[in-house]
C-alpha positions as CSV (number, residue, x, y, z in Angstrom):
1,M,0.0,0.0,0.0
2,P,1.5,3.4,-0.9
3,L,2.6,5.6,1.9
4,F,-0.1,8.3,1.1
5,T,-2.9,5.7,1.3
6,R,-1.6,4.3,4.6
7,S,-1.4,7.8,6.0
8,I,-5.0,8.6,5.0
9,S,-6.1,5.2,6.4
10,A,-4.4,6.0,9.7
11,L,-5.9,9.4,9.9
12,A,-9.4,8.0,9.2
13,L,-9.0,5.4,11.9
14,S,-7.8,8.0,14.4
15,L,-10.6,10.4,13.7
16,G,-13.1,7.5,13.9
17,G,-11.7,6.8,17.3
18,L,-12.1,10.4,18.4
19,A,-15.7,10.4,17.3
20,G,-16.5,7.6,19.8
21,C,-14.7,9.4,22.7
22,D,-17.5,11.9,23.2
23,E,-20.0,9.0,23.7
24,M,-17.6,7.2,26.1
25,A,-17.2,10.4,28.1
26,L,-21.0,10.5,28.6
27,A,-21.5,6.8,29.3
28,D,-22.5,7.5,32.9
29,D,-25.1,10.1,32.0
30,P,-27.9,8.5,30.0
31,A,-29.7,11.7,29.3
32,A,-26.6,13.5,28.0
33,L,-25.7,10.5,25.9
34,A,-29.3,10.4,24.4
35,E,-29.0,14.1,23.6
36,L,-25.6,13.7,22.0
37,R,-26.9,10.8,19.8
38,T,-30.0,12.9,18.9
39,H,-27.8,15.8,17.8
40,K,-25.6,13.5,15.7
41,S,-28.7,12.0,14.1
42,C,-30.1,15.4,13.1
43,I,-26.7,16.8,11.9
44,A,-26.1,13.6,9.8
45,A,-29.7,13.8,8.3
46,V,-29.2,17.5,7.3
47,E,-25.7,16.9,5.9
48,Q,-27.0,13.9,3.9
49,H,-30.0,15.8,2.6
50,T,-28.1,18.9,1.6
51,G,-24.7,17.5,0.7
52,V,-23.1,20.2,2.9
53,S,-20.8,19.0,5.8
54,G,-19.9,20.8,9.0
55,G,-23.4,21.2,10.4
56,T,-23.8,22.2,14.1
57,I,-26.7,22.4,16.5
58,N,-27.8,26.0,16.9
59,R,-27.8,27.0,20.5
60,T,-29.0,30.6,20.1
61,I,-32.5,30.2,18.7
62,P,-34.9,29.3,21.5
63,I,-36.8,26.0,20.9
64,V,-40.0,25.4,22.9
65,E,-41.0,22.1,21.3
66,T,-39.8,18.7,22.5
67,N,-37.7,16.8,19.9
68,Q,-37.0,19.8,17.7
69,Y,-33.5,21.1,16.8
70,V,-32.2,23.8,14.5
71,I,-29.1,22.9,12.5
72,D,-26.7,25.5,11.2
73,L,-24.7,24.8,8.1
74,P,-21.5,26.7,7.2
75,G,-21.1,29.3,4.5
76,G,-24.4,31.1,5.1
77,A,-26.5,28.2,4.0
78,P,-30.0,28.2,5.3
79,K,-30.8,26.7,8.7
80,W,-32.8,23.4,8.9
81,T,-35.2,22.3,11.6
82,C,-34.9,18.7,12.6
83,Y,-37.7,16.8,14.3
84,T,-36.9,13.5,16.0
85,D,-38.9,10.6,17.3
86,A,-38.9,9.5,20.9
87,E,-35.7,7.5,20.4
88,G,-33.8,10.5,19.1
89,K,-33.7,9.5,15.4
90,A,-34.2,12.3,12.8
91,R,-37.6,11.9,11.2
92,E,-38.4,15.2,9.5
93,L,-36.4,18.1,8.1
94,I,-37.8,21.5,7.4
95,L,-35.9,24.3,5.6
96,T,-35.9,27.2,8.1
97,R,-35.8,30.8,7.0
98,L,-35.3,32.6,10.3
99,G,-33.9,36.1,10.1
100,T,-34.2,36.4,6.3
101,S,-36.4,38.5,4.2
102,A,-37.6,35.4,2.3
103,G,-39.3,34.0,5.3
């Protein structure tokens, strides 16, 4: 295997290991672990739907509904609202136009 390919493989493995660290750190807190998994589910659903990576949970817009999360995408892309089921799996995505004149 060429050196470059091995380096990429090693990097991918190390990043994959880091992704699991956040869940291990919350193993003793079931509520926090469930919330983390819900956030990951919503972010992954939005990224898959839009093709834009780097989504994050918006923590500035107040949310009053249970199982609802606003996802920010980089580069000024529109926000998305993600609704989850009781198990925290993303079930519905809605394009959100908060703070724009189009809304």
